[in-house]
C-alpha positions as CSV (number, residue, x, y, z in Angstrom):
1,M,135.2,4.2,-22.7
2,S,134.5,0.5,-22.4
3,L,132.9,-1.7,-19.9
4,A,136.3,-2.8,-18.8
5,T,137.0,0.7,-17.6
6,L,133.7,1.2,-15.8
7,P,134.0,1.1,-12.0
8,R,133.1,-2.4,-10.9
9,T,130.8,-1.2,-8.2
10,G,127.6,-3.0,-7.3
11,R,125.5,0.2,-8.0
12,M,127.0,0.6,-11.5
13,A,126.6,-3.0,-12.5
14,A,123.1,-3.1,-11.1
15,R,122.1,0.1,-13.0
16,V,123.4,-1.2,-16.3
17,L,121.6,-4.5,-15.7
18,V,118.4,-2.6,-15.0
19,I,118.8,-0.6,-18.3
20,G,119.4,-3.8,-20.2
21,R,116.4,-5.5,-18.7
22,V,114.0,-2.6,-19.4
23,L,115.3,-2.3,-23.0
24,S,114.6,-6.0,-23.5
25,K,111.2,-5.8,-21.9
26,H,110.1,-3.2,-24.4
27,G,111.3,-4.9,-27.5
28,F,115.0,-3.7,-27.7
29,G,116.5,-7.1,-26.8
30,H,118.5,-7.2,-30.0
31,F,120.0,-3.9,-29.1
32,V,121.1,-5.3,-25.7
33,D,122.6,-8.4,-27.4
34,R,124.6,-6.4,-30.0
35,L,126.0,-4.1,-27.2
36,Q,127.5,-7.2,-25.6
37,L,126.2,-6.2,-22.2
38,G,125.5,-9.6,-20.8
39,G,129.0,-10.8,-20.1
40,Y,129.7,-8.0,-17.7
41,L,126.4,-8.1,-15.7
42,P,126.2,-10.1,-12.6
43,G,123.1,-12.2,-11.9
44,R,122.1,-12.5,-15.5
45,P,119.6,-15.4,-16.1
46,V,121.1,-18.4,-17.9
47,L,118.6,-18.2,-20.8
48,R,117.1,-14.9,-21.5
49,R,113.6,-14.7,-22.9
50,R,113.1,-12.0,-25.6
51,K,109.8,-10.3,-25.6
52,K,108.2,-10.2,-29.0
53,I,106.3,-7.0,-29.7
54,E,103.2,-7.6,-31.7
55,E,102.3,-4.6,-33.8
56,P,99.7,-4.0,-36.6
57,E,101.2,-3.8,-40.0
58,T,99.8,-0.3,-40.5
59,V,101.8,1.2,-37.7
60,D,104.8,3.3,-38.7
61,P,108.0,1.5,-37.5
62,L,109.5,4.8,-36.3
63,E,106.3,5.7,-34.5
64,S,106.3,2.3,-32.7
65,I,110.0,2.8,-31.7
66,G,109.1,6.2,-30.4
67,Q,106.3,4.9,-28.3
68,R,108.4,2.2,-26.8
69,L,111.3,4.6,-26.1
70,V,108.8,6.7,-24.1
71,K,107.9,3.6,-22.0
72,V,111.6,2.9,-21.5
73,C,112.3,6.4,-20.3
74,E,109.3,6.5,-18.0
75,E,110.3,3.2,-16.4
76,L,114.0,4.1,-16.0
77,G,113.2,7.3,-14.1
78,P,113.9,11.1,-14.0
79,T,117.3,11.1,-15.8
80,F,115.9,9.3,-18.8
81,I,112.7,11.3,-18.9
82,K,114.8,14.5,-19.0
83,M,117.0,13.0,-21.7
84,G,114.0,12.2,-23.8
85,Q,112.6,15.7,-23.4
86,I,116.0,17.2,-24.4
87,A,116.3,14.8,-27.4
88,S,112.9,16.0,-28.6
89,T,114.4,19.5,-29.1
90,R,116.8,18.2,-31.9
91,P,114.6,18.0,-35.0
92,D,117.7,18.3,-37.1
93,I,118.8,14.9,-35.9
94,L,115.8,12.8,-35.0
95,P,112.9,12.1,-37.5
96,P,109.4,13.6,-36.7
97,P,107.8,10.3,-35.4
98,L,110.5,10.0,-32.7
99,L,110.2,13.7,-31.9
100,D,106.4,13.6,-31.5
101,A,106.6,10.6,-29.2
102,L,109.4,12.0,-27.0
103,A,107.7,15.4,-26.8
104,N,104.9,13.6,-24.9
105,L,107.2,12.6,-22.0
106,Q,105.9,14.1,-18.8
107,D,107.6,14.3,-15.4
108,Q,105.4,11.9,-13.3
109,V,107.5,12.0,-10.2
110,K,106.0,11.9,-6.7
111,P,106.8,15.1,-4.7
112,F,109.0,14.8,-1.7
113,S,107.7,15.9,1.7
114,G,107.3,19.4,3.0
115,A,109.6,18.6,5.9
116,E,112.3,17.6,3.5
117,A,111.8,20.8,1.5
118,R,112.2,22.9,4.6
119,R,115.4,21.0,5.5
120,L,116.9,21.6,2.1
121,I,116.1,25.3,2.1
122,E,117.6,25.8,5.6
123,T,120.7,23.9,4.6
124,D,121.3,25.9,1.4
125,I,120.3,29.4,2.6
126,G,121.7,28.9,6.1
127,D,118.7,30.1,8.2
128,T,115.4,28.8,9.5
129,I,112.2,28.9,7.4
130,E,110.6,31.1,10.0
131,A,113.4,33.6,9.7
132,L,113.3,33.5,5.9
133,F,109.5,33.5,5.1
134,E,106.4,35.0,6.6
135,Q,104.5,32.1,5.1
136,F,105.6,28.9,3.4
137,D,103.3,26.4,1.8
138,E,104.7,22.9,2.5
139,E,102.5,21.4,-0.3
140,P,104.1,21.9,-3.7
141,F,102.0,23.2,-6.5
142,A,104.3,21.7,-9.2
143,S,106.7,18.7,-9.2
144,G,109.2,17.5,-11.8
145,S,112.1,15.2,-12.2
146,I,114.7,17.9,-11.1
147,G,112.8,19.6,-8.4
148,Q,109.5,21.0,-7.2
149,A,108.0,24.4,-6.5
150,H,106.3,25.9,-3.5
151,K,104.5,29.2,-2.9
152,A,105.7,31.5,-0.1
153,I,105.6,35.0,1.2
154,T,108.9,36.6,2.2
155,R,109.4,38.6,5.4
156,D,109.0,41.9,3.5
157,G,105.6,40.7,2.2
158,Q,106.5,39.7,-1.4
159,P,104.8,36.7,-2.9
160,V,107.4,34.3,-4.3
161,V,107.9,30.9,-5.8
162,V,110.5,28.7,-4.2
163,K,112.0,26.0,-6.5
164,I,113.9,23.2,-4.6
165,R,116.1,20.6,-6.2
166,R,115.1,17.0,-5.5
167,P,117.3,15.4,-2.8
168,G,119.9,13.0,-4.1
169,I,119.0,13.7,-7.8
170,D,122.7,14.7,-8.5
171,K,123.9,11.3,-7.5
172,I,121.2,9.5,-9.6
173,V,122.0,11.7,-12.6
174,K,125.8,11.1,-12.3
175,L,125.3,7.3,-12.3
176,D,122.9,7.3,-15.1
177,V,124.9,9.7,-17.3
178,Y,128.0,7.6,-16.9
179,A,126.1,4.5,-18.1
180,L,124.5,6.5,-20.9
181,K,127.9,7.7,-22.2
182,F,129.1,4.1,-22.3
183,L,125.9,3.0,-24.1
184,A,126.2,5.8,-26.6
185,E,129.8,4.9,-27.5
186,Q,128.9,1.2,-27.8
187,A,125.8,2.1,-30.0
188,E,128.0,4.1,-32.5
189,Q,130.5,1.3,-32.5
190,F,128.2,-1.7,-33.0
191,F,125.3,0.0,-34.8
192,P,126.5,1.8,-37.9
193,E,122.9,2.6,-38.8
194,L,122.6,4.7,-35.6
195,R,125.6,6.9,-36.4
196,P,123.5,9.5,-38.4
197,Y,121.6,10.1,-35.2
198,K,124.9,10.9,-33.3
199,P,124.2,9.2,-30.0
200,R,127.4,10.5,-28.4
201,M,126.7,14.1,-29.3
202,L,123.2,13.8,-28.0
203,I,124.4,12.4,-24.7
204,D,127.1,15.1,-24.4
205,E,124.6,17.9,-25.0
206,F,122.2,16.2,-22.6
207,T,124.9,16.1,-19.9
208,Q,125.8,19.7,-20.3
209,T,122.2,20.8,-20.2
210,L,121.3,18.7,-17.2
211,E,124.4,19.9,-15.3
212,R,123.3,23.5,-15.9
213,E,119.7,22.7,-14.7
214,L,121.0,20.9,-11.6
215,D,122.7,24.1,-10.5
216,F,119.9,26.7,-9.9
217,I,122.5,29.5,-10.0
218,N,122.5,29.2,-13.8
219,E,118.7,29.6,-14.1
220,A,118.9,32.5,-11.6
221,S,121.5,34.3,-13.7
222,A,119.5,33.8,-16.9
223,T,116.3,35.0,-15.2
224,E,118.1,38.1,-13.9
225,R,119.5,39.0,-17.4
226,F,116.0,38.8,-18.9
227,H,114.6,40.9,-16.1
228,E,117.2,43.6,-16.7
229,A,116.7,43.5,-20.4
230,F,112.9,44.1,-20.1
231,A,113.0,46.2,-16.9
232,D,111.9,49.4,-18.9
233,E,109.0,47.6,-20.6
234,E,105.6,48.1,-18.9
235,N,103.8,45.4,-20.8
236,I,106.6,42.7,-20.8
237,V,107.3,41.3,-17.3
238,T,109.8,38.7,-16.2
239,P,110.2,37.5,-12.6
240,R,112.9,39.2,-10.4
241,V,115.4,36.9,-8.6
242,R,115.6,37.0,-4.8
243,W,119.3,36.5,-4.5
244,D,119.1,36.5,-0.7
245,L,116.9,33.4,-0.9
246,T,118.7,31.6,-3.7
247,G,121.5,29.0,-3.8
248,P,122.7,26.0,-5.9
249,T,119.7,23.9,-4.8
250,V,117.1,26.6,-4.1
251,L,115.8,29.3,-6.4
252,T,113.4,32.0,-5.2
253,L,111.6,34.1,-7.8
254,Q,109.0,36.8,-7.7
255,F,105.5,35.4,-8.1
256,L,103.6,36.6,-11.2
257,D,99.9,36.5,-11.1
258,G,99.1,36.2,-14.8
259,M,96.9,33.6,-16.4
260,G,98.1,30.9,-18.7
261,L,98.0,31.7,-22.4
262,R,95.5,29.0,-23.4
263,P,93.0,29.6,-20.5
264,A,93.2,33.3,-21.2
265,L,92.4,32.9,-24.8
266,K,89.5,30.5,-24.0
267,D,87.9,33.0,-21.5
268,E,85.7,35.2,-23.6
269,T,85.0,37.5,-20.7
270,L,88.5,38.8,-20.7
271,L,89.1,42.0,-22.6
272,L,92.4,41.2,-24.3
273,E,94.3,43.5,-26.7
274,K,95.3,40.5,-28.9
275,P,97.0,42.4,-31.7
276,Q,99.0,44.4,-29.2
277,L,99.9,41.2,-27.3
278,A,101.0,39.5,-30.6
279,R,103.3,42.4,-31.6
280,Q,104.8,42.6,-28.0
281,L,105.5,38.9,-27.9
282,A,107.1,38.9,-31.4
283,D,109.2,41.9,-30.6
284,A,110.3,40.5,-27.2
285,F,111.7,37.3,-28.8
286,V,113.3,39.1,-31.8
287,R,115.1,41.3,-29.3
288,Q,116.3,38.2,-27.5
289,F,117.7,36.7,-30.6
290,F,119.4,39.8,-32.1
291,E,120.1,42.1,-29.2
292,L,120.3,40.2,-26.0
293,G,122.0,37.2,-27.5
294,L,120.2,35.1,-24.9
295,F,116.8,33.6,-25.7
296,H,114.1,31.5,-24.1
297,A,114.6,28.0,-25.6
298,D,111.3,26.6,-24.3
299,P,108.6,29.2,-25.0
300,H,105.6,26.9,-25.0
301,P,102.2,28.4,-24.1
302,G,102.6,27.2,-20.5
303,N,105.6,29.6,-20.0
304,I,103.7,32.6,-21.3
305,L,101.3,34.3,-18.9
306,I,98.8,37.1,-19.7
307,K,97.5,39.8,-17.5
308,P,94.6,41.6,-19.1
309,P,94.4,43.7,-21.1
310,D,97.8,43.7,-22.7
311,Q,100.6,42.6,-20.3
312,L,102.8,39.6,-21.1
313,Q,104.6,37.7,-18.4
314,L,107.5,35.3,-19.4
315,V,108.5,32.6,-16.9
316,D,110.7,29.5,-16.5
317,F,114.1,30.3,-17.9
318,G,115.6,26.8,-17.1
319,M,116.3,26.2,-20.8
320,T,118.0,29.0,-22.6
321,G,120.1,29.3,-25.7
322,Q,122.8,31.8,-26.7
323,L,123.7,33.3,-30.1
324,D,127.1,34.9,-30.0
325,A,128.4,37.6,-32.4
326,E,130.3,35.0,-34.6
327,T,127.2,32.9,-35.1
328,L,125.1,35.9,-35.9
329,D,127.7,37.0,-38.5
330,R,127.4,33.6,-40.2
331,V,123.7,33.7,-40.1
332,V,123.8,37.1,-41.9
333,I,126.2,35.8,-44.5
334,G,124.0,32.7,-45.0
335,L,120.9,34.9,-45.4
336,L,122.8,37.1,-47.9
337,A,123.8,34.0,-49.8
338,V,120.1,32.9,-49.9
339,I,119.0,36.3,-51.1
340,K,121.7,36.3,-53.9
341,R,121.0,32.6,-54.6
342,E,124.7,31.8,-54.0
343,F,124.2,28.3,-52.6
344,E,127.9,27.4,-52.8
345,I,128.6,30.2,-50.3
346,L,125.8,28.9,-48.1
347,V,127.3,25.5,-48.0
348,D,130.7,27.0,-47.2
349,V,129.1,28.8,-44.3
350,L,127.7,25.5,-43.0
351,D,131.1,24.0,-43.4
352,D,132.7,26.8,-41.4
353,M,130.2,26.0,-38.6
354,N,131.3,22.3,-38.7
355,C,127.9,21.3,-39.7
356,L,128.8,18.9,-42.6
357,G,129.1,15.2,-41.7
358,E,131.2,12.5,-43.2
359,E,128.4,11.4,-45.5
360,T,127.5,14.9,-46.8
361,D,127.6,15.3,-50.6
362,R,128.1,19.1,-51.2
363,F,126.6,18.9,-54.7
364,L,123.4,17.2,-53.4
365,L,123.2,19.5,-50.5
366,M,123.4,22.6,-52.8
367,R,120.7,21.0,-55.0
368,D,118.3,20.4,-52.1
369,L,118.9,23.8,-50.7
370,R,118.2,25.3,-54.1
371,I,114.9,23.4,-54.3
372,F,114.0,24.4,-50.8
373,V,114.6,28.1,-51.5
374,N,113.0,28.1,-54.9
375,K,109.8,26.7,-53.3
376,Y,109.3,29.8,-51.2
377,Y,110.9,32.4,-53.5
378,G,108.4,35.2,-54.2
379,L,105.8,33.9,-51.7
380,P,104.1,36.8,-49.9
381,L,105.2,37.2,-46.3
382,R,101.7,36.8,-44.9
383,R,101.5,33.4,-46.6
384,M,104.7,32.0,-45.0
385,D,104.2,29.5,-42.1
386,M,107.3,29.5,-40.1
387,S,106.6,26.2,-38.5
388,V,106.2,24.5,-41.9
389,I,109.3,26.2,-43.3
390,F,111.3,25.2,-40.2
391,G,110.3,21.6,-40.5
392,E,111.1,21.4,-44.2
393,L,114.5,23.0,-43.6
394,L,115.4,20.5,-40.9
395,E,114.3,17.6,-43.0
396,T,116.6,18.9,-45.8
397,V,119.7,19.2,-43.6
398,R,118.9,15.9,-41.9
399,N,118.7,14.0,-45.2
400,N,122.1,15.4,-46.1
401,D,123.9,14.5,-42.9
402,V,124.1,18.1,-41.8
403,T,124.1,18.8,-38.0
404,L,123.3,22.4,-37.1
405,P,124.6,23.9,-33.8
406,R,122.3,23.2,-30.9
407,D,121.7,26.8,-30.0
408,F,121.0,27.7,-33.7
409,V,118.4,24.9,-33.9
410,A,116.9,26.0,-30.6
411,A,116.6,29.5,-31.9
412,L,114.8,28.3,-35.1
413,K,112.5,26.1,-33.0
414,S,111.8,28.9,-30.6
415,L,111.0,31.3,-33.4
416,S,108.7,28.7,-35.0
417,I,106.8,28.2,-31.7
418,I,106.5,31.9,-31.1
419,S,105.2,32.4,-34.6
420,G,102.5,29.9,-33.9
421,V,101.6,31.6,-30.6
422,V,101.5,35.0,-32.3
423,E,99.2,33.6,-35.0
424,S,96.8,32.3,-32.3
425,L,96.7,35.8,-30.9
426,D,96.4,37.7,-34.2
427,P,96.0,35.6,-37.4
428,Q,96.7,38.7,-39.5
429,F,100.0,39.5,-37.9
430,N,103.2,38.1,-39.5
431,I,106.4,37.8,-37.4
432,I,108.6,38.3,-40.5
433,E,107.5,41.9,-40.6
434,I,109.5,42.4,-37.4
435,L,112.3,40.2,-38.5
436,K,113.0,42.0,-41.8
437,P,114.2,45.3,-40.3
438,K,116.3,43.5,-37.7
439,L,118.0,41.4,-40.5
440,S,118.5,44.5,-42.6
441,A,120.2,46.3,-39.7
442,L,122.4,43.2,-39.2
443,L,123.3,43.2,-42.9
444,R,124.2,46.9,-42.9
445,D,126.3,46.5,-39.7
446,R,128.0,43.4,-41.1
447,F,129.2,45.3,-44.2
448,S,129.6,48.7,-42.7
449,A,133.0,50.5,-43.2
450,G,133.8,50.4,-39.5
451,R,133.1,46.7,-39.3
452,L,135.2,45.9,-42.4
453,L,138.1,48.0,-41.1
454,R,138.0,46.2,-37.8
455,G,138.0,42.9,-39.6
456,A,140.8,44.0,-41.8
457,G,142.8,45.0,-38.7
458,I,142.3,41.7,-37.0
459,S,143.2,39.8,-40.2
460,A,146.4,41.9,-40.6
461,W,147.3,41.1,-37.0
462,H,146.9,37.4,-37.7
463,I,149.0,37.6,-40.8
464,G,151.7,39.5,-38.9
465,A,151.7,36.9,-36.2
466,I,152.2,34.2,-38.8
467,L,155.1,36.0,-40.4
468,R,156.6,36.7,-37.1
469,D,156.3,33.2,-35.6
470,G,156.6,31.3,-38.9
471,P,160.4,30.8,-38.9
472,R,160.5,29.7,-35.2
473,T,157.6,27.3,-35.8
474,A,159.3,25.8,-38.9
475,R,162.5,25.4,-36.9
476,Q,160.7,23.6,-34.1
477,L,158.9,21.4,-36.6
478,M,162.1,20.4,-38.3
479,R,163.8,19.8,-34.9
480,G,160.9,17.6,-33.8
481,I,161.1,15.5,-36.9
482,G,164.9,15.1,-36.6
483,R,164.5,13.9,-33.0
484,G,161.8,11.5,-33.8
485,R,159.1,13.2,-31.7
486,F,156.4,12.8,-34.2
487,Q,154.2,9.7,-34.1
488,I,151.6,8.2,-36.3
489,N,148.7,6.7,-34.3
490,I,146.4,4.2,-35.9
491,R,143.1,3.5,-34.3
492,H,141.3,0.3,-35.3
493,E,137.5,0.4,-34.8
494,N,136.0,-2.6,-32.9
495,L,139.5,-3.7,-31.8
496,D,138.4,-4.0,-28.2
497,Y,135.4,-6.0,-29.3
498,L,137.7,-8.4,-31.2
499,A,139.9,-8.7,-28.2
500,R,136.9,-9.6,-26.0
501,E,135.7,-12.2,-28.6
502,L,139.2,-13.7,-28.7
503,D,139.3,-13.9,-24.9
504,R,135.8,-15.5,-24.8
505,S,136.7,-18.1,-27.6
506,S,140.0,-18.9,-25.8
507,N,138.2,-19.4,-22.5
508,R,135.7,-21.8,-24.1
509,L,138.5,-23.7,-25.9
510,A,140.5,-24.0,-22.7
511,S,137.3,-25.2,-20.9
512,A,136.7,-27.8,-23.6
513,V,140.3,-29.1,-23.3
514,I,140.0,-29.3,-19.6
515,M,136.6,-31.1,-20.0
516,A,138.1,-33.6,-22.4
517,S,141.1,-34.2,-20.2
518,T,138.8,-34.8,-17.2
519,I,136.7,-37.3,-19.2
520,I,139.9,-39.2,-20.3
521,C,141.3,-39.3,-16.7
522,G,137.9,-40.4,-15.3
523,T,137.6,-43.2,-18.0
524,M,141.1,-44.4,-17.1
525,L,140.3,-44.4,-13.4
526,L,137.0,-46.3,-13.8
527,S,138.7,-48.9,-16.1
528,M,141.4,-49.8,-13.5
529,E,141.4,-53.6,-12.8
530,T,143.1,-53.2,-9.5
531,E,141.1,-51.7,-6.6
532,V,143.1,-48.9,-5.1
533,M,141.9,-47.2,-1.9
534,I,142.6,-43.6,-0.8
535,F,143.2,-43.2,2.9
536,N,142.1,-46.9,3.1
537,T,138.4,-45.7,2.8
538,I,137.7,-44.1,-0.6
539,P,138.1,-46.1,-3.8
540,L,140.2,-44.4,-6.4
541,R,137.5,-45.2,-9.0
542,F,135.3,-42.7,-7.1
543,L,137.5,-39.9,-8.4
544,G,136.7,-41.0,-11.9
545,L,133.0,-40.7,-11.2
546,I,133.5,-37.2,-9.8
547,G,135.5,-36.3,-13.0
548,Y,132.5,-37.3,-15.1
549,V,130.2,-35.1,-13.1
550,I,132.5,-32.1,-13.4
551,A,132.9,-32.7,-17.2
552,S,129.1,-32.9,-17.6
553,V,128.6,-29.6,-15.7
554,M,131.3,-28.0,-17.9
555,A,129.7,-29.4,-21.1
556,V,126.3,-28.0,-20.1
557,W,127.8,-24.6,-19.3
558,I,129.6,-24.4,-22.7
559,V,126.4,-25.4,-24.6
560,V,124.3,-22.8,-22.8
561,A,127.0,-20.1,-23.4
562,I,126.9,-20.9,-27.1
563,I,123.1,-20.8,-27.2
564,R,123.1,-17.5,-25.4
565,S,125.6,-16.0,-27.8
566,G,123.1,-16.6,-30.7
567,R,125.9,-17.9,-32.9
568,L,125.0,-21.5,-33.5
569,S,125.9,-21.5,-37.2
């Protein structure tokens, strides 16, 4: 994608202009210049002032960048706030100072009116509020960039939470995402130093995540799966979906009356069974990872409620991750390679998962993984801090240009967060005690006779298919070569940038030639000895004077354009 292919609508041009101005305002003017945005934006000032950011010498540059990125996201609105929040979940790509800053992004969006909320519910569900609810609180108790939540009571007397998508947010997101995709491609093209952070991949993941969040049916389906998975558990409760009151823009869930985890832990009057709560929480998430294949990707303490003495309530399944059977198989092989200290196999597993980048050195990666594993080899389970281990592992893979699958990183981060929550409930409990039997069972299943036979059968089928289709494929290949159907495509990076620069240089050169010609013609007219009149009223010499004025304006325009380009030398 290039700016030349962007729809030349006023809204798109205005939005890109706003993004450029906000970036410049917060000290990213050099970024705007190198992206070559100015030539395509209408209404750009002739001379742009660049804001200089004064910073103490002791401030970490990455920390400063993170703080300014937060200000940029907050000023640009809901889409960019959500993008920053999602980017903060990729510790395998972004360094800790940026993650810490982006993690502080909060949705500070003014709620829309209760009347608008009623209208949206009636439009989506297809009935009046009075027919749907016995009671509906028009004042929301929570508001975010995507939607807001209201309390209500259904006609059958059930307390519920009604989540409503913000009106017009889909159009805002679509416009912003289109601009972000362009900026990400330009950033990778013109900023080689940003390629390790994979801007395009981040924007693609952000787009997919945001599209799922905008359609509340996705969250409703995930919530229903969790509710069915824990339906038989008395002490682990998840909300039930009211499908008769749910649609793409409205989500209605059972209201859970538990207390937030942190307030509950601070209240010393509550009689909590903390060791029991810790074990239940750890078991619930291990089951999500290894049995359900669907896990809560945002299990911060605000999404964990407690009802004394020992009931856990899990809420807000807007962000979830999935671990399919193939990924789990590779995890098992990777763990076995770690146990057997076969780091070459571990690197091969990462390669099979398409995790290795262009700059990855396999030898250095094996060396760093060996150092990492040796550090914790033999350490007692109760001495292992999952959050510290998780951070060091991600730093190792990030330094070697290794990008882990998003859901795999989300699972590791979720496990790290839960281990911290479990420790706050029971410092003596170690989540690895629950993980070990699950991993052992996975290892036994992975190398069981039945599993190996099934794998051998599938491999035999693939080999048979190759032998069966091989002659026909070879014949088609030779026929295609003989008919000249095969082509070699060569893609030159920055070729469109070179073309734009040539066009700009040609335009300036043509303007200079026209300016010089106008000066010469004006000089000839002004030096005429014979007075010639046009229409018997206007002296011909007057056209020479007009030519000088036009040439002067063109000269000023060319000089300003050269100054703005920053290429005076």
